[in-house]
MIMIGU-346840 format. One record per atom (N, C-alpha, C): x, y, z; residue number from 0. Coordinates in pm, whole numbers, plus 50000, padded with zeros to 5 digits. Layout:
% residues N
(node (X,Y,Z),NUM) ...
//
This chain:
% residues 325
(node (50074,49907,49980),0) (node (49993,50037,50003),0) (node (50113,50115,50008),0) (node (50036,50210,49882),1) (node (50161,50322,49900),1) (node (50083,50417,50021),1) (node (50228,50489,50050),2) (node (50159,50578,50154),2) (node (50074,50708,50115),2) (node (50030,50785,50215),3) (node (49932,50877,50123),3) (node (49982,50960,50047),3) (node (50096,51025,50101),4) (node (50158,51145,50007),4) (node (50135,51098,49862),4) (node (50137,50985,49863),5) (node (50203,50981,49659),5) (node (50052,50955,49610),5) (node (49931,50963,49673),6) (node (49828,50941,49590),6) (node (49798,51050,49489),6) (node (49746,51026,49387),7) (node (49726,51091,49288),7) (node (49560,51206,49278),7) (node (49593,51297,49372),8) (node (49426,51379,49341),8) (node (49342,51481,49279),8) (node (49427,51450,49191),9) (node (49363,51547,49013),9) (node (49206,51456,48979),9) (node (49139,51516,48967),10) (node (49056,51478,48908),10) (node (49055,51405,48777),10) (node (48926,51315,48759),11) (node (48977,51307,48592),11) (node (48939,51405,48474),11) (node (48993,51401,48368),12) (node (48977,51467,48230),12) (node (48791,51511,48240),12) (node (48744,51414,48249),13) (node (48583,51463,48205),13) (node (48584,51586,48301),13) (node (48571,51547,48488),14) (node (48540,51653,48550),14) (node (48625,51815,48528),14) (node (48742,51766,48481),15) (node (48870,51898,48487),15) (node (48766,51988,48362),15) (node (48703,51911,48280),16) (node (48679,51997,48159),16) (node (48565,52078,48211),16) (node (48462,52107,48290),17) (node (48319,52153,48296),17) (node (48272,52122,48197),17) (node (48141,52174,48193),18) (node (48023,52247,48099),18) (node (48081,52291,47953),18) (node (48012,52291,47821),19) (node (48059,52323,47740),19) (node (48049,52482,47702),19) (node (48101,52583,47574),20) (node (48062,52669,47592),20) (node (47897,52705,47542),20) (node (47849,52600,47446),21) (node (47696,52613,47420),21) (node (47647,52554,47548),21) (node (47630,52508,47624),22) (node (47583,52475,47756),22) (node (47554,52589,47880),22) (node (47710,52662,47848),23) (node (47656,52799,47930),23) (node (47602,52916,47886),23) (node (47611,52911,47713),24) (node (47500,53054,47695),24) (node (47379,52950,47686),24) (node (47332,52871,47697),25) (node (47199,52841,47678),25) (node (47151,52864,47842),25) (node (47183,52825,47951),26) (node (47163,52818,48048),26) (node (47180,53003,48084),26) (node (47283,53083,48017),27) (node (47284,53195,48060),27) (node (47164,53346,48011),27) (node (47102,53280,47870),28) (node (47009,53301,47806),28) (node (46875,53265,47845),28) (node (46874,53158,47912),29) (node (46711,53121,47994),29) (node (46734,53147,48120),29) (node (46861,53186,48184),30) (node (46852,53264,48315),30) (node (46835,53417,48270),30) (node (46838,53479,48183),31) (node (46818,53632,48118),31) (node (46640,53642,48050),31) (node (46609,53539,48022),32) (node (46470,53568,48024),32) (node (46415,53503,48136),32) (node (46429,53418,48220),33) (node (46377,53396,48357),33) (node (46397,53542,48422),33) (node (46501,53618,48404),34) (node (46484,53751,48503),34) (node (46421,53818,48455),34) (node (46402,53901,48300),35) (node (46289,53974,48218),35) (node (46169,53927,48251),35) (node (46125,53797,48232),36) (node (45944,53770,48282),36) (node (45927,53801,48424),36) (node (46024,53747,48477),37) (node (46027,53778,48629),37) (node (45948,53922,48696),37) (node (46082,54007,48623),38) (node (46106,54166,48639),38) (node (45959,54233,48640),38) (node (45906,54151,48473),39) (node (45793,54239,48404),39) (node (45664,54182,48511),39) (node (45653,54072,48530),40) (node (45551,54025,48622),40) (node (45551,54066,48776),40) (node (45684,54068,48864),41) (node (45667,54085,48988),41) (node (45763,54207,49012),41) (node (45854,54243,48932),42) (node (45885,54373,48972),42) (node (46010,54372,49069),42) (node (46040,54280,49041),43) (node (46207,54244,49228),43) (node (46248,54305,49167),43) (node (46315,54397,49058),44) (node (46424,54463,49050),44) (node (46398,54669,49056),44) (node (46256,54659,49098),45) (node (46251,54804,49106),45) (node (46310,54882,49255),45) (node (46330,54813,49343),46) (node (46376,54874,49491),46) (node (46530,54930,49407),46) (node (46575,54825,49345),47) (node (46738,54872,49302),47) (node (46769,54932,49199),47) (node (46652,54939,49141),48) (node (46631,55060,49031),48) (node (46642,55156,49100),48) (node (46553,55181,49214),49) (node (46561,55343,49277),49) (node (46646,55340,49362),49) (node (46743,55240,49399),50) (node (46815,55286,49477),50) (node (46947,55330,49394),50) (node (46997,55238,49251),51) (node (47081,55299,49199),51) (node (47020,55423,49139),51) (node (46895,55472,49105),52) (node (46877,55569,49054),52) (node (46938,55703,49175),52) (node (46906,55705,49321),53) (node (46896,55781,49406),53) (node (47066,55784,49425),53) (node (47145,55692,49405),54) (node (47289,55712,49436),54) (node (47364,55803,49302),54) (node (47320,55772,49202),55) (node (47381,55800,49051),55) (node (47356,55926,49073),55) (node (47220,55985,49103),56) (node (47132,56104,49081),56) (node (47255,56230,49113),56) (node (47347,56232,49200),57) (node (47453,56326,49216),57) (node (47518,56385,49131),57) (node (47574,56228,49039),58) (node (47716,56232,48938),58) (node (47625,56261,48831),58) (node (47495,56209,48806),59) (node (47465,56268,48706),59) (node (47456,56435,48691),59) (node (47432,56497,48811),60) (node (47419,56655,48805),60) (node (47560,56691,48791),60) (node (47682,56665,48830),61) (node (47780,56655,48863),61) (node (47800,56618,48683),61) (node (47772,56595,48621),62) (node (47810,56536,48452),62) (node (47773,56654,48361),62) (node (47659,56701,48435),63) (node (47572,56789,48344),63) (node (47618,56952,48376),63) (node (47669,56982,48469),64) (node (47746,57075,48489),64) (node (47784,57131,48417),64) (node (47888,57073,48339),65) (node (47991,57188,48262),65) (node (47899,57210,48121),65) (node (47786,57148,48093),66) (node (47727,57168,48003),66) (node (47635,57274,48019),66) (node (47572,57255,48162),67) (node (47519,57380,48159),67) (node (47566,57516,48196),67) (node (47712,57461,48270),68) (node (47786,57620,48249),68) (node (47833,57692,48105),68) (node (47808,57608,47996),69) (node (47853,57643,47875),69) (node (47743,57705,47827),69) (node (47590,57661,47855),70) (node (47467,57691,47798),70) (node (47451,57850,47877),70) (node (47498,57866,48025),71) (node (47496,57985,48058),71) (node (47591,58082,48038),71) (node (47710,58074,47978),72) (node (47754,58158,47944),72) (node (47760,58196,47793),72) (node (47679,58068,47702),73) (node (47638,58129,47567),73) (node (47522,58235,47592),73) (node (47433,58207,47685),74) (node (47282,58310,47715),74) (node (47315,58464,47759),74) (node (47441,58471,47845),75) (node (47490,58581,47848),75) (node (47535,58657,47773),75) (node (47626,58559,47635),76) (node (47709,58626,47583),76) (node (47565,58681,47431),76) (node (47437,58598,47466),77) (node (47356,58634,47348),77) (node (47284,58754,47411),77) (node (47254,58734,47529),78) (node (47207,58863,47608),78) (node (47213,58961,47649),78) (node (47407,59024,47611),79) (node (47469,59129,47656),79) (node (47449,59132,47495),79) (node (47453,59031,47413),80) (node (47460,59139,47243),80) (node (47318,59211,47188),80) (node (47185,59112,47244),81) (node (47086,59200,47228),81) (node (47029,59359,47308),81) (node (47156,59323,47432),82) (node (47095,59457,47497),82) (node (47173,59534,47456),82) (node (47287,59554,47377),83) (node (47336,59606,47333),83) (node (47311,59669,47213),83) (node (47252,59590,47150),84) (node (47149,59663,47003),84) (node (47069,59642,47006),84) (node (46951,59660,47167),85) (node (46819,59760,47115),85) (node (46840,59841,47261),85) (node (46987,59884,47309),86) (node (47016,59993,47317),86) (node (47024,60123,47241),86) (node (47102,60033,47110),87) (node (47134,60122,47052),87) (node (47033,60160,46934),87) (node (46900,60104,46955),88) (node (46787,60119,46890),88) (node (46674,60212,46992),88) (node (46728,60180,47112),89) (node (46623,60280,47192),89) (node (46687,60405,47141),89) (node (46869,60413,47159),90) (node (46875,60592,47138),90) (node (46855,60622,46992),90) (node (46912,60555,46903),91) (node (46747,60606,46781),91) (node (46642,60665,46812),91) (node (46579,60584,46834),92) (node (46442,60641,46900),92) (node (46450,60745,46974),92) (node (46552,60790,47076),93) (node (46521,60902,47141),93) (node (46558,60997,47045),93) (node (46651,60984,47008),94) (node (46696,61079,46871),94) (node (46549,61141,46769),94) (node (46495,61031,46748),95) (node (46385,61069,46670),95) (node (46281,61125,46742),95) (node (46286,61115,46843),96) (node (46195,61165,46978),96) (node (46194,61300,46978),96) (node (46316,61344,47031),97) (node (46339,61460,47075),97) (node (46323,61579,46952),97) (node (46362,61496,46772),98) (node (46332,61619,46701),98) (node (46188,61621,46643),98) (node (46118,61524,46685),99) (node (45947,61525,46738),99) (node (45902,61601,46812),99) (node (45965,61639,46979),100) (node (45920,61725,47017),100) (node (45972,61908,47019),100) (node (46091,61865,47020),101) (node (46106,62035,46948),101) (node (46021,62063,46817),101) (node (45967,61984,46724),102) (node (45928,62030,46590),102) (node (45742,62017,46683),102) (node (45718,61983,46791),103) (node (45592,61997,46855),103) (node (45584,62150,46952),103) (node (45684,62150,46983),104) (node (45705,62250,47070),104) (node (45710,62361,46967),104) (node (45775,62392,46877),105) (node (45770,62477,46773),105) (node (45617,62526,46734),105) (node (45581,62448,46671),106) (node (45401,62412,46613),106) (node (45335,62467,46742),106) (node (45353,62396,46852),107) (node (45248,62507,46941),107) (node (45326,62632,46999),107) (node (45424,62705,46980),108) (node (45432,62839,46958),108) (node (45374,62923,46867),108) (node (45378,62847,46746),109) (node (45297,62936,46662),109) (node (45150,62930,46674),109) (node (45099,62830,46721),110) (node (44979,62821,46715),110) (node (44932,62891,46851),110) (node (45022,62924,46957),111) (node (44965,63007,47061),111) (node (44994,63160,47014),111) (node (45080,63168,46890),112) (node (45078,63339,46857),112) (node (44916,63346,46721),112) (node (44891,63269,46681),113) (node (44786,63298,46601),113) (node (44667,63286,46694),113) (node (44684,63219,46765),114) (node (44518,63251,46892),114) (node (44511,63374,46956),114) (node (44656,63422,46962),115) (node (44656,63554,47009),115) (node (44646,63644,46883),115) (node (44676,63592,46795),116) (node (44625,63717,46681),116) (node (44479,63720,46637),116) (node (44430,63606,46672),117) (node (44276,63587,46647),117) (node (44149,63627,46708),117) (node (44286,63639,46851),118) (node (44193,63671,46998),118) (node (44050,63549,47033),118) (node (44142,63419,47007),119) (node (44081,63320,47069),119) (node (44190,63255,47166),119) (node (44067,63202,47299),120) (node (44140,63140,47435),120) (node (44196,62982,47369),120) (node (44266,62934,47484),121) (node (44312,62827,47412),121) (node (44244,62714,47450),121) (node (44199,62675,47397),122) (node (44108,62547,47364),122) (node (44110,62476,47492),122) (node (44216,62419,47557),123) (node (44265,62343,47652),123) (node (44319,62392,47760),123) (node (44230,62400,47914),124) (node (44280,62459,48050),124) (node (44431,62422,48066),124) (node (44509,62482,48086),125) (node (44673,62493,48168),125) (node (44644,62464,48298),125) (node (44744,62397,48385),126) (node (44798,62373,48511),126) (node (44707,62254,48520),126) (node (44737,62162,48471),127) (node (44658,62003,48456),127) (node (44747,61971,48608),127) (node (44675,61860,48670),128) (node (44686,61764,48792),128) (node (44717,61613,48815),128) (node (44818,61610,48837),129) (node (44827,61462,48792),129) (node (44807,61348,48925),129) (node (44710,61334,48890),130) (node (44683,61168,49016),130) (node (44682,61074,48983),130) (node (44672,60972,49121),131) (node (44679,60878,49094),131) (node (44518,60757,49200),131) (node (44479,60675,49123),132) (node (44344,60622,49138),132) (node (44416,60531,49283),132) (node (44315,60558,49365),133) (node (44360,60494,49513),133) (node (44280,60346,49505),133) (node (44133,60388,49501),134) (node (44046,60268,49458),134) (node (43930,60249,49430),134) (node (43803,60179,49405),135) (node (43680,60232,49372),135) (node (43579,60230,49482),135) (node (43505,60275,49479),136) (node (43423,60294,49602),136) (node (43311,60156,49621),136) (node (43287,60112,49703),137) (node (43174,60009,49750),137) (node (43098,59989,49752),137) (node (43026,60110,49595),138) (node (42898,60105,49625),138) (node (42842,60048,49507),138) (node (42756,59963,49505),139) (node (42748,59872,49372),139) (node (42639,59940,49319),139) (node (42580,60061,49332),140) (node (42458,60185,49236),140) (node (42549,60284,49195),140) (node (42695,60262,49182),141) (node (42723,60408,49167),141) (node (42861,60381,49076),141) (node (42901,60488,49010),142) (node (43062,60464,48951),142) (node (43119,60569,49020),142) (node (43219,60509,49109),143) (node (43298,60638,49215),143) (node (43453,60552,49216),143) (node (43567,60636,49192),144) (node (43653,60619,49253),144) (node (43745,60713,49344),144) (node (43821,60703,49406),145) (node (43866,60824,49492),145) (node (44066,60832,49426),145) (node (44093,60915,49400),146) (node (44237,61019,49369),146) (node (44336,61028,49476),146) (node (44420,61037,49477),147) (node (44520,61051,49611),147) (node (44584,61206,49597),147) (node (44459,61300,49547),148) (node (44504,61456,49515),148) (node (44363,61545,49577),148) (node (44403,61648,49652),149) (node (44284,61751,49704),149) (node (44302,61837,49690),149) (node (44230,61969,49759),150) (node (44242,62030,49797),150) (node (44375,62112,49795),150) (node (44445,62027,49880),151) (node (44589,62119,49892),151) (node (44659,62119,49751),151) (node (44643,62008,49681),152) (node (44669,61970,49505),152) (node (44613,62077,49436),152) (node (44569,62195,49453),153) (node (44465,62266,49392),153) (node (44303,62206,49316),153) (node (44265,62085,49370),154) (node (44170,61988,49266),154) (node (44045,62096,49365),154) (node (43987,62091,49255),155) (node (43875,62202,49286),155) (node (43719,62119,49259),155) (node (43591,62143,49320),156) (node (43465,62057,49255),156) (node (43407,62114,49121),156) (node (43369,61991,49058),157) (node (43335,61963,48935),157) (node (43503,61972,48857),157) (node (43567,62000,48840),158) (node (43660,62018,48775),158) (node (43660,61797,48685),158) (node (43751,61871,48599),159) (node (43702,61714,48489),159) (node (43805,61612,48470),159) (node (43773,61532,48474),160) (node (43862,61384,48489),160) (node (43895,61337,48385),160) (node (44067,61324,48305),161) (node (44094,61286,48172),161) (node (44173,61157,48175),161) (node (44209,61094,48093),162) (node (44343,61023,48065),162) (node (44329,60999,47920),162) (node (44445,60915,47859),163) (node (44495,60958,47763),163) (node (44352,60882,47675),163) (node (44264,60815,47675),164) (node (44167,60760,47620),164) (node (44054,60878,47586),164) (node (44033,60955,47693),165) (node (43974,61113,47697),165) (node (43857,61091,47797),165) (node (43732,61162,47851),166) (node (43688,61238,47892),166) (node (43691,61077,47997),166) (node (43735,61120,48173),167) (node (43676,61022,48273),167) (node (43563,61022,48334),167) (node (43550,61154,48383),168) (node (43459,61194,48435),168) (node (43441,61352,48517),168) (node (43433,61366,48654),169) (node (43371,61431,48712),169) (node (43460,61483,48876),169) (node (43494,61544,48923),170) (node (43535,61535,49065),170) (node (43387,61623,49123),170) (node (43334,61477,49226),171) (node (43191,61555,49271),171) (node (43275,61574,49433),171) (node (43327,61535,49516),172) (node (43398,61549,49629),172) (node (43531,61599,49696),172) (node (43575,61660,49718),173) (node (43719,61718,49746),173) (node (43764,61727,49912),173) (node (43820,61627,49897),174) (node (43876,61633,50067),174) (node (44015,61701,50096),174) (node (44100,61734,50225),175) (node (44221,61830,50155),175) (node (44346,61706,50106),175) (node (44337,61595,50117),176) (node (44446,61516,50064),176) (node (44357,61425,49948),176) (node (44247,61414,49946),177) (node (44249,61333,49810),177) (node (44050,61430,49789),177) (node (43999,61268,49646),178) (node (43867,61360,49603),178) (node (43811,61237,49555),178) (node (43656,61303,49535),179) (node (43631,61140,49463),179) (node (43531,61195,49328),179) (node (43563,61109,49197),180) (node (43535,61141,49089),180) (node (43460,61064,49092),180) (node (43309,61089,48978),181) (node (43271,61032,48964),181) (node (43216,60985,48759),181) (node (43221,60859,48767),182) (node (43281,60812,48626),182) (node (43173,60855,48524),182) (node (43165,60815,48446),183) (node (43090,60900,48334),183) (node (42958,60792,48288),183) (node (42960,60674,48359),184) (node (42893,60570,48363),184) (node (42802,60557,48462),184) (node (42782,60672,48553),185) (node (42717,60725,48690),185) (node (42618,60774,48629),185) (node (42450,60760,48695),186) (node (42385,60776,48649),186) (node (42334,60952,48701),186) (node (42440,60989,48782),187) (node (42422,61134,48794),187) (node (42465,61215,48695),187) (node (42560,61183,48621),188) (node (42642,61263,48523),188) (node (42588,61259,48402),188) (node (42555,61401,48343),189) (node (42542,61421,48180),189) (node (42625,61506,48116),189) (node (42649,61500,48008),190) (node (42747,61530,47942),190) (node (42734,61621,47841),190) (node (42749,61739,47748),191) (node (42691,61792,47650),191) (node (42817,61729,47578),191) (node (42720,61665,47453),192) (node (42797,61641,47360),192) (node (42777,61707,47197),192) (node (42905,61671,47127),193) (node (42838,61684,46959),193) (node (42923,61576,46895),193) (node (42835,61523,46770),194) (node (42861,61427,46757),194) (node (42979,61467,46630),194) (node (43064,61407,46584),195) (node (43164,61448,46519),195) (node (43140,61448,46416),195) (node (43031,61310,46348),196) (node (43046,61323,46159),196) (node (42897,61396,46136),196) (node (42805,61478,46231),197) (node (42680,61468,46196),197) (node (42719,61671,46207),197) (node (42791,61696,46332),198) (node (42805,61838,46407),198) (node (42659,61834,46472),198) (node (42567,61699,46531),199) (node (42488,61725,46602),199) (node (42483,61751,46747),199) (node (42472,61826,46810),200) (node (42476,61802,46961),200) (node (42392,61777,47047),200) (node (42412,61697,47181),201) (node (42315,61622,47231),201) (node (42359,61632,47361),201) (node (42308,61534,47452),202) (node (42342,61534,47634),202) (node (42365,61359,47676),202) (node (42444,61345,47643),203) (node (42531,61200,47723),203) (node (42504,61188,47846),203) (node (42401,61026,47889),204) (node (42392,61025,48029),204) (node (42446,60911,48045),204) (node (42454,60900,48171),205) (node (42505,60788,48234),205) (node (42394,60653,48274),205) (node (42429,60531,48256),206) (node (42286,60513,48222),206) (node (42257,60412,48395),206) (node (42411,60403,48484),207) (node (42418,60325,48608),207) (node (42401,60189,48590),207) (node (42411,60139,48491),208) (node (42372,59955,48446),208) (node (42516,59831,48518),208) (node (42502,59776,48550),209) (node (42640,59686,48525),209) (node (42716,59703,48426),209) (node (42670,59705,48268),210) (node (42715,59700,48182),210) (node (42812,59809,48154),210) (node (42768,59899,48237),211) (node (42866,60034,48212),211) (node (42882,60112,48094),211) (node (42728,60203,48094),212) (node (42734,60199,47984),212) (node (42679,60340,47978),212) (node (42673,60456,47862),213) (node (42581,60555,47854),213) (node (42488,60563,47773),213) (node (42408,60693,47775),214) (node (42268,60682,47679),214) (node (42247,60813,47637),214) (node (42255,60808,47498),215) (node (42195,60953,47423),215) (node (42055,60993,47440),215) (node (42028,61094,47568),216) (node (41886,61087,47547),216) (node (41816,61264,47430),216) (node (41724,61222,47462),217) (node (41580,61351,47369),217) (node (41645,61400,47229),217) (node (41696,61259,47146),218) (node (41770,61235,47007),218) (node (41602,61219,46899),218) (node (41554,61257,46861),219) (node (41413,61257,46784),219) (node (41484,61129,46697),219) (node (41397,61022,46691),220) (node (41373,60890,46605),220) (node (41391,60950,46461),220) (node (41359,61010,46408),221) (node (41459,61025,46259),221) (node (41616,61108,46279),221) (node (41657,61133,46361),222) (node (41775,61186,46366),222) (node (41888,61096,46282),222) (node (42026,61147,46234),223) (node (42093,61081,46136),223) (node (42233,61079,46228),223) (node (42160,60918,46350),224) (node (42294,60885,46429),224) (node (42352,60750,46421),224) (node (42423,60714,46372),225) (node (42475,60547,46335),225) (node (42537,60515,46400),225) (node (42557,60417,46433),226) (node (42634,60307,46491),226) (node (42778,60345,46470),226) (node (42915,60388,46539),227) (node (43027,60408,46498),227) (node (43071,60556,46503),227) (node (42903,60634,46552),228) (node (42957,60778,46505),228) (node (43066,60824,46653),228) (node (43151,60913,46634),229) (node (43192,60924,46803),229) (node (43145,61084,46854),229) (node (43098,61090,46946),230) (node (43139,61214,47089),230) (node (43203,61262,47112),230) (node (43224,61408,47146),231) (node (43327,61462,47186),231) (node (43247,61568,47262),231) (node (43293,61614,47391),232) (node (43235,61728,47495),232) (node (43225,61859,47350),232) (node (43097,61931,47372),233) (node (43071,62038,47284),233) (node (43143,62164,47350),233) (node (43140,62216,47509),234) (node (43212,62262,47556),234) (node (43082,62375,47607),234) (node (42956,62365,47599),235) (node (42860,62451,47599),235) (node (42842,62458,47731),235) (node (42878,62373,47791),236) (node (42799,62382,47954),236) (node (42947,62431,48049),236) (node (43027,62509,47948),237) (node (43146,62567,48065),237) (node (43203,62484,48166),237) (node (43204,62347,48152),238) (node (43262,62253,48265),238) (node (43374,62216,48168),238) (node (43352,62135,48092),239) (node (43448,61995,48015),239) (node (43483,62095,47897),239) (node (43627,62089,47887),240) (node (43659,62160,47731),240) (node (43561,62119,47620),240) (node (43602,62186,47558),241) (node (43572,62137,47351),241) (node (43617,62018,47362),241) (node (43583,61945,47298),242) (node (43665,61838,47205),242) (node (43718,61742,47278),242) (node (43673,61673,47349),243) (node (43755,61568,47424),243) (node (43637,61442,47405),243) (node (43729,61333,47356),244) (node (43658,61209,47357),244) (node (43551,61166,47483),244) (node (43444,61130,47442),245) (node (43373,61111,47556),245) (node (43343,60928,47493),245) (node (43253,60891,47388),246) (node (43192,60756,47364),246) (node (43139,60748,47187),246) (node (43157,60632,47232),247) (node (43062,60601,47042),247) (node (42968,60540,47085),247) (node (42877,60506,46946),248) (node (42736,60500,46936),248) (node (42760,60352,46897),248) (node (42686,60306,47028),249) (node (42728,60124,46999),249) (node (42582,60090,46946),249) (node (42487,60134,46970),250) (node (42327,60131,46950),250) (node (42245,60192,46881),250) (node (42160,60202,46834),251) (node (42045,60274,46768),251) (node (41924,60167,46758),251) (node (41831,60220,46816),252) (node (41663,60163,46850),252) (node (41557,60290,46855),252) (node (41540,60246,46728),253) (node (41407,60325,46675),253) (node (41264,60290,46650),253) (node (41197,60318,46777),254) (node (41038,60250,46763),254) (node (40939,60381,46691),254) (node (40860,60322,46606),255) (node (40758,60375,46537),255) (node (40675,60454,46643),255) (node (40610,60395,46790),256) (node (40542,60442,46854),256) (node (40576,60548,46939),256) (node (40718,60536,46943),257) (node (40765,60677,47026),257) (node (40838,60780,46933),257) (node (40868,60935,47030),258) (node (40922,61046,46927),258) (node (41075,61027,46951),258) (node (41139,60921,47012),259) (node (41241,60984,47078),259) (node (41298,60854,47051),259) (node (41471,60784,46981),260) (node (41555,60758,46964),260) (node (41599,60669,47083),260) (node (41588,60512,47105),261) (node (41674,60512,47220),261) (node (41839,60459,47183),261) (node (41941,60547,47185),262) (node (42082,60546,47151),262) (node (42189,60487,47273),262) (node (42248,60364,47245),263) (node (42319,60338,47360),263) (node (42449,60386,47283),263) (node (42527,60410,47458),264) (node (42680,60451,47400),264) (node (42812,60368,47474),264) (node (42905,60388,47439),265) (node (42981,60300,47448),265) (node (43127,60375,47512),265) (node (43092,60443,47652),266) (node (43255,60497,47691),266) (node (43409,60521,47614),266) (node (43424,60591,47533),267) (node (43595,60564,47510),267) (node (43648,60533,47626),267) (node (43665,60587,47752),268) (node (43753,60595,47876),268) (node (43710,60489,47982),268) (node (43818,60448,48017),269) (node (43710,60280,48113),269) (node (43889,60318,48195),269) (node (43770,60305,48367),270) (node (43870,60337,48466),270) (node (43927,60225,48519),270) (node (43858,60113,48473),271) (node (43949,59995,48539),271) (node (44082,59939,48443),271) (node (44174,59947,48556),272) (node (44303,59908,48529),272) (node (44410,60059,48454),272) (node (44298,60156,48547),273) (node (44382,60255,48531),273) (node (44406,60316,48696),273) (node (44565,60367,48642),274) (node (44588,60426,48804),274) (node (44628,60581,48795),274) (node (44659,60650,48659),275) (node (44685,60770,48675),275) (node (44596,60852,48573),275) (node (44579,60949,48614),276) (node (44441,61055,48539),276) (node (44541,61165,48586),276) (node (44478,61239,48487),277) (node (44476,61358,48474),277) (node (44326,61452,48507),277) (node (44347,61551,48619),278) (node (44249,61709,48657),278) (node (44269,61803,48540),278) (node (44180,61824,48530),279) (node (44154,61957,48459),279) (node (44120,62079,48529),279) (node (44175,62220,48551),280) (node (44154,62320,48662),280) (node (43953,62345,48656),280) (node (43917,62383,48741),281) (node (43803,62445,48698),281) (node (43815,62605,48722),281) (node (43764,62651,48619),282) (node (43778,62787,48598),282) (node (43632,62861,48622),282) (node (43631,62983,48707),283) (node (43508,63042,48658),283) (node (43433,63044,48558),283) (node (43357,63009,48513),284) (node (43244,63085,48392),284) (node (43243,63224,48381),284) (node (43268,63270,48228),285) (node (43224,63443,48186),285) (node (43219,63439,48075),285) (node (43097,63500,48064),286) (node (43060,63538,47876),286) (node (43205,63594,47819),286) (node (43200,63502,47681),287) (node (43323,63547,47565),287) (node (43280,63684,47541),287) (node (43350,63758,47506),288) (node (43317,63897,47492),288) (node (43293,63889,47330),288) (node (43339,63793,47239),289) (node (43271,63777,47123),289) (node (43147,63791,47077),289) (node (43117,63677,47174),290) (node (42950,63664,47199),290) (node (42846,63737,47266),290) (node (42945,63835,47361),291) (node (42882,63948,47383),291) (node (42887,64039,47260),291) (node (42930,64091,47196),292) (node (42961,64196,47112),292) (node (42879,64175,46998),292) (node (42841,64032,46959),293) (node (42707,63980,46848),293) (node (42602,63994,46889),293) (node (42615,63999,47077),294) (node (42458,63999,47070),294) (node (42445,64129,47107),294) (node (42483,64215,47150),295) (node (42480,64368,47077),295) (node (42417,64416,47019),295) (node (42503,64348,46919),296) (node (42496,64409,46763),296) (node (42352,64348,46671),296) (node (42360,64178,46742),297) (node (42192,64153,46679),297) (node (42084,64265,46731),297) (node (42124,64276,46902),298) (node (41996,64312,46953),298) (node (41984,64467,46899),298) (node (42079,64582,46833),299) (node (42060,64658,46844),299) (node (41950,64738,46690),299) (node (41951,64657,46605),300) (node (41829,64617,46514),300) (node (41647,64575,46529),300) (node (41666,64496,46664),301) (node (41552,64496,46678),301) (node (41505,64607,46780),301) (node (41579,64703,46904),302) (node (41577,64790,46962),302) (node (41498,64919,46876),302) (node (41600,64944,46746),303) (node (41576,65059,46664),303) (node (41444,65044,46656),303) (node (41402,64899,46612),304) (node (41282,64868,46512),304) (node (41192,64913,46628),304) (node (41173,64838,46751),305) (node (41109,64882,46828),305) (node (41059,65061,46909),305) (node (41187,65081,46889),306) (node (41160,65254,46910),306) (node (41072,65331,46784),306) (node (41134,65247,46671),307) (node (41001,65354,46561),307) (node (40895,65298,46546),307) (node (40861,65178,46608),308) (node (40706,65155,46572),308) (node (40633,65240,46725),308) (node (40719,65257,46764),309) (node (40667,65325,46895),309) (node (40659,65465,46913),309) (node (40761,65587,46809),310) (node (40703,65684,46723),310) (node (40617,65662,46681),310) (node (40622,65559,46593),311) (node (40438,65585,46479),311) (node (40361,65596,46512),311) (node (40345,65455,46683),312) (node (40250,65468,46743),312) (node (40191,65587,46839),312) (node (40288,65685,46875),313) (node (40264,65799,46932),313) (node (40225,65892,46864),313) (node (40287,65921,46727),314) (node (40253,65973,46613),314) (node (40113,65937,46564),314) (node (40021,65856,46580),315) (node (39933,65785,46508),315) (node (39786,65826,46608),315) (node (39847,65825,46745),316) (node (39740,65866,46853),316) (node (39701,65981,46839),316) (node (39788,66129,46806),317) (node (39696,66237,46841),317) (node (39672,66285,46668),317) (node (39659,66254,46569),318) (node (39603,66250,46446),318) (node (39452,66136,46450),318) (node (39445,66028,46528),319) (node (39339,65953,46588),319) (node (39219,66050,46668),319) (node (39305,66116,46787),320) (node (39224,66195,46808),320) (node (39209,66323,46738),320) (node (39250,66362,46680),321) (node (39203,66496,46582),321) (node (39109,66433,46518),321) (node (39115,66310,46459),322) (node (38982,66280,46410),322) (node (38840,66229,46475),322) (node (38886,66240,46616),323) (node (38757,66225,46672),323) (node (38717,66375,46736),323) (node (38766,66455,46736),324) (node (38730,66597,46750),324) (node (38660,66640,46621),324) 
//
């Protein structure tokens, strides 16, 4: 018997060789198919995926850092170029606007000189006061707003209030540091207006309804009024300067049984979303000198005619008396 140290312990060749390559490929393919089906059905790898996604997220962000930095640099350069181009455009616009302002100032001076030569007063009063709308009145049955200028700033009662679109309303209450403005849509406001197309005068009233419109009243049913006509202040009341845009004709209803037409208006100025307005000064009313001269000239012939008639009547009386004798 051979000693234990001399025994050959190596496995036979069959066991040293192991499985063939085809067998290993088939086993791996079967295992892969099994894992895919199990993952699709049982979601067994979802926790592992969530863990890997959480762990790899900082690395992904770090990898995206250079690309984001490059995008930021590119955006900064393009934004800088756009800002330079816009600055050049604005400079050119400013230069053109300065030229237009200079030309407008020259035309205004010429217009003032012509008005002085013709003996006319300026159409729009000077000394407007800029104000900011604070809030709208809480009364649902009226259309009023409060502004941040009062008697201290020179605001007077019944002063017209306008903005860039046209006439907005009228000051109805004045406090030291604030004032109440009643809008044209309020039913207590009436404005003498002039139809720009037909030069026909009328009076526009606020209807006080929820649609915030106006109405042109006391207009004959056969009057020439069409939808889209623009109405401006006529200036006959001495409160509103002439020529301020007031409203446009929105609807005309003519009924045979009534002698007046129902004309609905849409105000051109709306207080919704407006923050800044202009308050025109309220000047005391006085008769125009030209109108007074024309009135005196017109009344002179009637006075002379009445005097002649009186003299004829006085001369006829003695003759009649003489005949009576």
